[in-house]
C-alpha positions as CSV (number, residue, x, y, z in Angstrom):
1,M,0.0,0.0,0.0
2,R,3.0,2.3,0.5
3,L,4.2,1.8,-3.1
4,F,1.7,4.3,-4.7
5,P,2.7,7.3,-2.6
6,I,6.3,6.6,-3.4
7,L,5.6,6.6,-7.2
8,V,3.6,9.8,-6.9
9,S,6.5,11.5,-5.1
10,I,8.9,10.4,-7.8
11,A,6.7,11.8,-10.6
12,V,6.3,15.1,-8.8
13,A,10.0,15.3,-8.3
14,I,10.6,14.7,-12.0
15,A,8.1,17.3,-13.0
16,I,9.7,19.9,-10.7
17,Y,13.1,19.0,-12.1
18,F,12.0,19.6,-15.7
19,F,10.0,22.7,-14.8
20,V,13.0,24.3,-13.0
21,M,16.1,22.8,-14.7
22,E,14.8,22.1,-18.3
23,R,12.3,25.1,-18.8
24,D,13.7,26.1,-22.2
25,L,13.2,22.6,-23.6
26,L,9.5,22.6,-22.5
27,L,8.9,26.0,-24.1
28,S,10.3,24.8,-27.4
29,F,7.9,21.9,-27.3
30,S,5.0,24.2,-26.6
31,A,5.9,26.6,-29.5
32,E,6.0,23.7,-32.0
33,E,2.6,22.4,-30.9
34,E,1.0,25.9,-31.3
35,A,2.5,26.2,-34.8
36,A,1.0,22.8,-35.7
37,V,-2.4,23.8,-34.4
38,E,-2.3,27.1,-36.4
39,T,-1.4,25.1,-39.5
40,I,-4.3,22.8,-39.0
41,V,-6.8,25.6,-38.3
42,E,-5.7,27.5,-41.5
43,A,-6.2,24.3,-43.5
44,I,-9.7,23.7,-42.2
45,E,-10.9,27.4,-42.1
46,P,-13.1,28.2,-45.2
47,S,-12.1,30.9,-47.7
48,D,-14.3,34.0,-48.5
49,A,-15.5,32.4,-51.8
50,V,-19.0,30.9,-51.7
51,S,-19.4,27.4,-53.2
52,V,-22.3,27.3,-55.7
53,V,-23.5,25.1,-58.5
54,A,-24.1,26.7,-61.9
55,Y,-25.8,25.3,-65.0
56,H,-24.2,25.9,-68.4
57,S,-27.0,27.0,-70.7
58,V,-27.0,27.5,-74.4
59,A,-29.7,29.7,-76.0
60,T,-32.1,28.1,-78.5
61,D,-34.8,29.4,-80.8
62,V,-38.1,29.8,-78.8
63,Q,-41.4,29.8,-80.6
64,S,-43.8,31.8,-78.5
65,G,-47.3,32.9,-79.1
66,I,-50.3,34.9,-77.8
67,I,-53.6,33.4,-76.7
68,L,-56.8,35.4,-77.4
69,R,-60.4,34.7,-76.6
70,G,-62.7,35.3,-79.6
71,R,-65.3,34.1,-81.9
72,T,-65.9,33.1,-85.5
73,E,-67.5,35.5,-88.0
74,A,-68.8,35.0,-91.5
75,A,-66.6,36.6,-94.2
76,R,-69.6,38.5,-95.5
77,R,-73.0,39.2,-94.0
78,V,-75.6,41.3,-95.9
79,D,-79.1,42.3,-95.2
80,V,-80.7,42.4,-98.7
81,R,-83.3,45.2,-98.8
82,A,-85.8,46.5,-101.2
83,Q,-85.2,49.7,-103.2
84,T,-88.8,50.2,-104.2
85,S,-92.3,49.4,-102.9
86,G,-94.7,46.7,-103.9
87,L,-96.4,43.4,-102.9
88,V,-94.2,40.3,-102.8
89,I,-95.4,37.8,-105.4
90,S,-92.7,35.2,-105.1
91,E,-92.7,32.1,-102.8
92,P,-90.3,32.6,-99.9
93,L,-87.0,30.8,-99.6
94,R,-86.5,29.3,-96.2
95,K,-83.5,30.0,-93.9
96,G,-80.6,27.7,-94.3
97,A,-81.1,27.4,-98.0
98,A,-78.0,27.8,-100.2
99,V,-78.3,30.5,-102.8
100,E,-76.1,31.3,-105.8
101,E,-75.0,34.8,-106.9
102,G,-77.8,36.5,-108.8
103,Q,-80.5,34.1,-107.6
104,L,-83.9,35.6,-107.2
105,L,-84.9,36.2,-103.6
106,C,-88.0,38.4,-103.7
107,S,-90.2,39.4,-106.7
108,L,-92.5,42.5,-106.3
109,D,-95.7,43.2,-108.2
110,P,-95.0,45.6,-111.0
111,G,-98.4,47.3,-110.8
112,I,-98.7,50.1,-113.4
113,R,-95.0,50.4,-113.9
114,S,-95.2,48.7,-117.3
115,A,-97.7,51.4,-118.4
116,Q,-95.6,54.1,-117.0
117,L,-92.6,52.8,-119.0
118,A,-94.7,52.7,-122.2
119,E,-95.7,56.3,-121.6
120,A,-92.1,57.4,-121.0
121,K,-91.0,55.7,-124.3
122,A,-93.8,57.6,-126.1
123,R,-92.6,60.9,-124.7
124,L,-89.1,60.0,-125.8
125,A,-90.3,59.3,-129.4
126,D,-92.2,62.6,-129.4
127,A,-89.2,64.5,-128.0
128,E,-86.9,62.9,-130.7
129,V,-89.2,64.2,-133.5
130,S,-89.5,67.7,-132.0
131,A,-85.8,68.0,-131.5
132,A,-85.2,66.9,-135.1
133,N,-87.7,69.4,-136.5
134,A,-86.3,72.2,-134.5
135,A,-82.8,71.5,-135.7
136,D,-84.0,71.3,-139.3
137,L,-85.8,74.7,-139.1
138,A,-82.8,76.3,-137.4
139,E,-80.5,75.0,-140.1
140,R,-82.7,76.6,-142.9
141,G,-83.0,79.8,-141.0
142,F,-86.7,79.5,-140.1
143,G,-86.2,78.8,-136.4
144,P,-84.2,80.3,-133.5
145,E,-81.3,78.5,-131.9
146,T,-83.1,78.7,-128.5
147,A,-85.8,76.5,-129.8
148,V,-83.2,73.8,-130.8
149,I,-81.7,74.0,-127.3
150,A,-85.2,73.7,-125.6
151,R,-86.1,70.7,-127.8
152,E,-82.7,69.0,-127.0
153,A,-83.4,69.5,-123.3
154,G,-86.8,68.0,-123.6
155,L,-85.2,65.0,-125.5
156,Q,-82.7,64.4,-122.7
157,S,-85.5,64.6,-120.1
158,A,-87.4,62.0,-122.0
159,H,-84.4,59.8,-122.1
160,A,-84.0,60.2,-118.3
161,G,-87.7,59.3,-117.8
162,V,-87.3,56.0,-119.7
163,L,-84.2,55.1,-117.8
164,Q,-85.9,55.9,-114.5
165,K,-88.9,53.6,-115.3
166,E,-86.6,50.8,-116.5
167,Q,-84.5,51.0,-113.4
168,E,-87.7,51.0,-111.2
169,I,-88.9,47.9,-113.0
170,S,-85.5,46.2,-112.5
171,R,-85.7,46.8,-108.8
172,L,-88.8,44.7,-108.6
173,E,-86.6,41.6,-108.6
174,I,-84.3,41.4,-105.6
175,R,-81.4,39.0,-106.2
176,A,-78.6,37.6,-104.1
177,P,-75.4,39.8,-104.3
178,F,-73.2,36.8,-103.7
179,A,-73.4,33.0,-103.1
180,G,-74.1,32.1,-99.6
181,I,-76.6,30.7,-97.1
182,L,-79.9,32.4,-96.0
183,E,-79.8,33.3,-92.4
184,T,-83.5,34.3,-92.4
185,D,-86.5,33.4,-94.5
186,S,-87.0,35.7,-97.5
187,A,-90.0,38.0,-97.4
188,E,-93.4,36.2,-97.3
189,L,-95.7,36.0,-100.2
190,G,-98.2,38.9,-100.2
191,S,-96.3,41.1,-97.7
192,L,-95.9,44.7,-98.6
193,M,-92.3,45.8,-99.2
194,Q,-91.3,49.4,-98.7
195,P,-87.9,51.0,-99.7
196,G,-85.4,49.7,-97.1
197,G,-87.6,46.7,-96.2
198,L,-85.7,43.5,-95.5
199,C,-86.0,40.8,-98.1
200,A,-83.5,38.3,-96.6
201,T,-80.1,38.0,-94.8
202,I,-77.3,36.2,-96.5
203,I,-74.0,35.1,-95.0
204,D,-70.9,33.8,-96.8
205,I,-69.1,31.2,-94.6
206,K,-66.9,29.6,-97.3
207,T,-64.3,31.8,-95.7
208,V,-64.5,32.5,-92.0
209,K,-62.9,35.1,-89.9
210,L,-61.5,34.4,-86.4
211,V,-62.0,37.6,-84.4
212,G,-60.0,38.2,-81.2
213,F,-59.1,41.3,-79.2
214,A,-55.5,41.9,-78.1
215,T,-54.3,44.2,-75.3
216,E,-52.2,47.3,-75.8
217,T,-49.0,45.4,-75.1
218,D,-49.8,42.3,-77.2
219,I,-51.0,44.1,-80.4
220,N,-47.5,45.4,-81.1
221,K,-46.1,41.8,-81.0
222,I,-48.5,40.5,-83.7
223,E,-47.5,40.8,-87.4
224,M,-49.6,40.7,-90.5
225,G,-49.5,37.3,-92.1
226,A,-48.5,35.6,-88.9
227,L,-49.6,31.9,-88.6
228,A,-52.5,31.5,-86.3
229,G,-55.0,28.8,-85.3
230,A,-57.9,28.2,-83.0
231,D,-59.7,25.5,-81.0
232,L,-63.4,25.9,-81.5
233,V,-66.1,25.0,-78.9
234,S,-67.2,22.3,-81.3
235,G,-63.9,20.6,-81.0
236,K,-62.6,21.5,-84.5
237,R,-59.1,22.9,-84.8
238,V,-58.5,25.4,-87.7
239,I,-55.4,27.2,-89.0
240,G,-55.1,30.5,-90.9
241,K,-53.2,33.7,-91.1
242,V,-53.6,37.1,-89.6
243,T,-55.2,39.4,-92.2
244,F,-56.2,42.4,-90.1
245,L,-54.9,44.4,-87.2
246,S,-57.0,47.3,-85.9
247,R,-55.3,50.7,-85.6
248,S,-57.9,52.0,-83.2
249,S,-58.8,50.5,-79.8
250,D,-62.3,49.8,-78.5
251,P,-63.2,52.8,-76.4
252,V,-64.6,50.7,-73.6
253,T,-62.2,47.7,-73.3
254,R,-59.1,49.5,-74.8
255,T,-58.4,46.3,-76.8
256,F,-57.6,46.0,-80.5
257,R,-59.4,43.9,-83.0
258,V,-57.4,41.1,-84.7
259,E,-58.8,39.0,-87.6
260,I,-57.5,35.6,-88.9
261,T,-58.9,34.3,-92.2
262,V,-59.7,30.6,-92.3
263,D,-60.9,28.4,-95.2
264,N,-64.3,26.8,-94.6
265,A,-65.1,25.1,-97.9
266,D,-66.9,22.3,-96.1
267,L,-69.1,24.8,-94.2
268,A,-68.2,23.0,-90.9
269,I,-67.5,26.2,-89.0
270,R,-70.6,28.2,-87.9
271,D,-70.9,31.9,-87.6
272,G,-70.5,33.1,-84.0
273,E,-68.7,30.1,-82.4
274,P,-66.5,30.8,-79.4
275,A,-62.9,30.2,-80.1
276,E,-59.5,30.1,-78.3
277,I,-57.1,31.7,-80.8
278,G,-53.4,31.2,-80.7
279,I,-51.1,33.5,-82.8
280,A,-47.5,32.6,-83.4
281,L,-44.9,35.3,-82.7
282,T,-41.5,35.7,-84.4
283,G,-39.1,33.3,-82.9
284,V,-36.5,34.7,-80.4
285,M,-33.5,33.2,-78.7
286,G,-34.0,32.1,-75.1
287,H,-32.9,29.8,-72.3
288,L,-34.9,27.0,-70.7
289,L,-34.2,27.2,-67.0
290,A,-35.9,26.1,-63.7
291,Q,-38.1,28.7,-62.2
292,H,-36.2,28.7,-58.9
293,V,-33.2,30.5,-60.5
294,L,-35.2,33.7,-60.7
295,T,-34.4,36.4,-58.2
296,L,-34.8,40.1,-57.7
297,D,-32.2,42.8,-57.3
298,T,-32.5,45.7,-54.9
299,N,-34.7,47.7,-57.3
300,G,-37.1,44.8,-57.7
301,T,-35.9,43.9,-61.2
302,L,-36.5,40.3,-62.2
303,G,-33.4,38.4,-63.2
304,V,-30.9,35.6,-62.5
305,R,-27.3,35.4,-61.1
306,V,-24.6,34.1,-63.3
307,A,-21.1,32.8,-62.6
308,D,-18.5,34.8,-64.5
309,N,-14.8,34.1,-63.7
310,G,-15.4,33.5,-60.0
311,I,-17.8,36.4,-59.6
312,A,-21.6,36.4,-59.2
313,H,-23.3,38.9,-61.5
314,F,-27.0,39.8,-61.6
315,V,-28.5,39.8,-65.1
316,P,-32.1,41.1,-65.8
317,V,-34.3,38.8,-67.9
318,T,-37.6,38.8,-69.6
319,V,-40.0,35.8,-69.3
320,L,-41.1,34.5,-72.7
321,R,-43.3,31.7,-71.6
322,D,-43.4,28.9,-69.1
323,G,-43.9,25.2,-69.7
324,V,-43.7,21.8,-68.1
325,D,-39.9,21.6,-68.2
326,G,-39.2,25.1,-66.9
327,I,-39.4,28.7,-67.9
328,W,-38.1,30.3,-71.1
329,L,-36.1,33.5,-70.5
330,A,-34.7,36.2,-72.8
331,G,-32.0,38.8,-72.1
332,L,-29.1,36.4,-71.4
333,P,-26.0,35.9,-73.5
334,E,-25.9,33.0,-76.0
335,T,-24.0,30.9,-73.5
336,V,-24.2,31.5,-69.8
337,D,-23.5,29.8,-66.5
338,V,-26.6,30.4,-64.3
339,I,-26.3,29.8,-60.6
340,T,-28.9,27.1,-59.5
341,V,-27.6,26.0,-56.1
342,G,-26.3,28.5,-53.4
343,L,-28.1,31.4,-55.0
344,E,-29.4,32.6,-51.7
345,F,-25.8,33.0,-50.3
346,T,-24.6,35.3,-53.1
347,V,-25.1,38.9,-54.0
348,D,-24.1,40.8,-57.1
349,G,-20.3,41.0,-57.2
350,S,-19.6,38.3,-54.5
351,E,-16.8,35.8,-55.0
352,I,-17.9,32.3,-55.7
353,D,-16.4,28.9,-56.3
354,A,-18.7,27.5,-59.0
355,T,-19.2,23.9,-60.0
356,I,-20.5,23.9,-63.6
357,E,-23.1,21.4,-64.6
358,G,-24.5,20.7,-68.1
359,A,-21.3,21.7,-69.9
360,E,-20.3,19.3,-72.7
């Protein structure tokens, strides 16, 4: 039991000896240990550069478009009206019937117009004889020149009277101005037509217009002749080209009328169908990136941060369109390294240690 105190005494004595007699040696050991610790600390302490992951993106052509809500319209729609009065003496044509250009729609009772035309022609014959006699007398010196002028005026008036009666009779037959489909029944047999009275309404739907309304910002992106299409409520899909862009906006909605012409030879498209219209825009170069790469600068500008020679830079972008695989952005260089991981630990101008992904 007395061996342990003896060993402790020997150890204490040795420690006192080294502390008093070999102090310089102990200090040298301590200095070497501190240097080794500092070396290890420097090795494990991180540098100021932030480690990030960047995606190497190459710009590609992006086909974008504008979606408009609209409807179909017949290429032509005309209310055929009477230009004279009279009773309808023709059988009516029923709505939905196809009519050809020049086909008779309504026929009016001529009444006494034939007699009036005969009278006008008799007056014309009399005026012709009177004018000839006056000219003959004036040529032989037996009549004044004023008589010749008066008879010539009477002759022209008689000609006008005949033309007026002939035109009045021609207006008794109301014909289709173009081939199309009757949207209404023609005037009923026995009904009285007055000037301006409706005979029938004709629409031409062999060619159909898709009519949409674009906003003030979208109208400037659309070009004449641009390819467009539409999905109709009936399920039919049609394709055409932009043929009209309005120069004045609707005073209420402040939107601009856009028309797309579509062929409808099979008459499958109806007038007034709701349509979802898509208009292709001129292709631009863009980058397909994940949406989480978007960020804002201190001014609230939308953009991304890119890695450029070990420095993070903010670049403003414009959103072209989004999709299932990501979002298409414009405003970036043709090739760019966009920071995708570690974005929240960087600011514009900060040093970074970027790992590039996606580069070939």
